[in-house]
C-alpha positions as CSV (number, residue, x, y, z in Angstrom):
1,X,-22.4,14.1,23.5
2,X,-20.1,16.3,21.3
3,X,-21.2,19.8,20.2
4,X,-21.7,20.3,16.5
5,X,-18.4,22.1,16.2
6,X,-16.5,19.5,18.3
7,X,-17.9,16.7,16.2
8,X,-16.9,18.4,13.0
9,X,-13.4,18.9,14.3
10,X,-13.2,15.2,15.3
11,X,-14.5,14.1,11.8
12,X,-11.8,16.3,10.3
13,X,-9.1,14.8,12.5
14,X,-10.3,11.3,11.6
15,X,-10.2,12.2,7.9
16,X,-6.7,13.6,8.2
17,X,-5.5,10.4,10.0
18,X,-7.1,8.1,7.5
19,X,-5.8,10.1,4.5
20,X,-2.3,9.9,5.8
21,X,-2.6,6.2,6.3
22,X,-3.7,5.9,2.6
23,X,-0.7,7.9,1.5
24,X,1.7,5.6,3.5
25,X,0.3,2.5,1.9
26,X,0.4,4.0,-1.5
27,X,4.1,5.0,-1.0
28,X,5.0,1.5,0.3
29,X,3.3,-0.2,-2.7
30,X,4.9,2.2,-5.1
31,X,8.3,1.7,-3.6
32,X,7.9,-2.1,-3.9
33,X,6.7,-1.7,-7.6
34,X,3.4,-3.5,-6.7
35,X,1.6,-1.7,-9.5
36,X,-1.5,-4.0,-9.7
37,X,-2.0,-4.0,-5.9
38,X,-1.4,-0.2,-5.9
39,X,-4.1,0.4,-8.5
40,X,-6.6,-1.8,-6.5
41,X,-5.7,0.0,-3.3
42,X,-6.1,3.4,-4.9
43,X,-9.6,2.4,-6.1
44,X,-10.6,1.1,-2.7
45,X,-9.2,4.2,-0.9
46,X,-11.0,6.5,-3.4
47,X,-14.3,4.7,-2.6
48,X,-13.7,5.0,1.1
49,X,-12.9,8.7,0.8
50,X,-16.1,9.3,-1.2
51,X,-18.2,7.5,1.4
52,X,-16.5,9.5,4.2
53,X,-17.2,12.7,2.3
54,X,-20.9,11.8,1.9
55,X,-21.2,11.1,5.6
56,X,-19.4,14.3,6.6
57,X,-21.8,16.3,4.5
58,X,-25.0,14.9,5.9
59,X,-25.8,18.1,7.8
60,X,-25.3,17.2,11.4
61,X,-21.6,16.4,12.3
62,X,-22.7,14.7,15.5
63,X,-24.8,12.1,13.6
64,X,-22.0,11.7,11.1
65,X,-19.5,11.0,14.0
66,X,-21.9,8.5,15.6
67,X,-22.4,6.6,12.4
68,X,-18.7,6.6,11.6
69,X,-17.7,5.4,15.1
70,X,-20.4,2.7,15.1
71,X,-20.1,1.3,11.5
72,X,-17.1,2.7,9.6
73,X,-14.2,1.7,11.9
74,X,-12.0,-0.8,10.1
75,X,-13.0,-2.2,6.8
76,X,-15.9,-0.6,4.8
77,X,-16.0,-3.2,2.1
78,X,-19.3,-4.5,3.3
79,X,-20.9,-1.1,4.0
80,X,-22.8,1.1,1.5
81,X,-23.8,4.6,2.4
82,X,-26.3,6.9,0.7
83,X,-27.1,10.5,1.7
84,X,-30.0,12.4,0.2
85,X,-30.0,16.1,1.1
86,X,-28.7,17.9,4.1
87,X,-30.2,17.1,7.5
88,X,-31.2,19.8,10.0
89,X,-29.5,19.8,13.4
90,X,-30.9,16.8,15.3
91,X,-32.3,16.9,18.8
92,X,-29.7,15.8,21.3
93,X,-32.1,13.3,23.0
94,X,-32.6,11.6,19.6
95,X,-28.8,11.4,19.2
96,X,-28.3,9.9,22.6
97,X,-30.9,7.2,21.8
98,X,-29.3,6.6,18.4
99,X,-25.9,6.2,20.0
100,X,-27.2,3.4,22.2
101,X,-28.9,1.8,19.3
102,X,-25.9,2.0,17.1
103,X,-23.6,0.6,19.8
104,X,-25.9,-2.4,20.1
105,X,-26.1,-2.9,16.3
106,X,-22.3,-2.5,16.0
107,X,-21.6,-5.1,18.6
108,X,-23.9,-7.5,16.8
109,X,-22.3,-6.7,13.5
110,X,-18.8,-7.2,14.8
111,X,-19.8,-10.7,15.9
112,X,-21.8,-11.8,12.9
113,X,-21.2,-9.7,9.8
114,X,-22.1,-12.0,6.9
115,X,-23.7,-9.7,4.3
116,X,-23.6,-6.1,3.3
117,X,-24.9,-3.3,5.5
118,X,-26.6,-0.4,3.7
119,X,-27.1,2.9,5.6
120,X,-29.3,5.5,4.0
121,X,-29.8,9.0,5.3
122,X,-32.7,11.0,3.9
123,X,-33.2,14.6,4.7
124,X,-36.6,14.9,3.1
125,X,-39.7,16.4,4.7
126,X,-39.5,13.8,7.5
127,X,-35.8,13.0,7.9
128,X,-34.8,9.4,8.6
129,X,-32.1,6.8,8.6
130,X,-32.6,3.4,7.2
131,X,-30.3,0.5,8.0
132,X,-30.7,-2.5,5.8
133,X,-29.0,-5.9,6.1
134,X,-28.4,-7.3,2.6
135,X,-28.0,-11.0,2.4
136,X,-27.9,-11.3,6.2
137,X,-31.4,-12.3,7.4
138,X,-30.1,-14.2,10.4
139,X,-28.2,-11.2,11.6
140,X,-31.2,-8.9,11.0
141,X,-33.5,-11.3,13.0
142,X,-31.0,-11.4,16.0
143,X,-30.8,-7.6,16.0
144,X,-34.6,-7.2,15.7
145,X,-35.1,-9.6,18.6
146,X,-32.8,-7.5,20.8
147,X,-34.2,-4.1,19.8
148,X,-36.0,-2.2,22.6
149,X,-38.8,0.3,21.9
150,X,-37.9,3.8,22.9
151,X,-39.9,6.8,24.1
152,X,-37.6,9.2,22.3
153,X,-37.2,7.8,18.8
154,X,-39.6,6.1,16.5
155,X,-38.6,3.3,14.2
156,X,-40.2,0.7,12.0
157,X,-38.9,-2.7,11.3
158,X,-39.5,-4.1,7.8
159,X,-38.7,-7.8,8.0
160,X,-39.4,-8.4,4.3
161,X,-36.6,-6.0,3.4
162,X,-34.4,-6.8,6.4
163,X,-34.5,-3.0,7.2
164,X,-34.9,-0.7,10.2
165,X,-36.1,2.8,9.4
166,X,-35.4,5.4,12.2
167,X,-37.2,8.8,12.2
168,X,-34.9,11.7,13.1
169,X,-37.6,14.2,14.1
């Protein structure tokens, strides 16, 4: 598990790499006079940069890195992120369990992504993450069936909303 500072540096490195990729595509489209595609790409890149910024500012760079590595690699067109408040530093045992859970969810998503995945981080009195599968009930059911109960983290499954809520304390 990365330290908070190492995770922040890795997030910064990822951001720098992605930003340079955006600039290369913008330069290429501009050079080819693909104005309409250029404007669409700038809009998409702007949305991705805003999502990355919200994630990076969640309060615990280790959690941000776990979420980014699990869910935000490649396209983010079917991903929605909300962050409410700034989280405290999360216990490392919880992060290790979350990492395992996110790896499992990510592998299922890579096989079967059909709908939109909404990730919400809430730093309220009792911080939590919710992961909701919008328009993907079959994927949600297959992930719920493979979920194992943990002694370290508590989570609730809401089948009516296709959502998993994970407590962070």
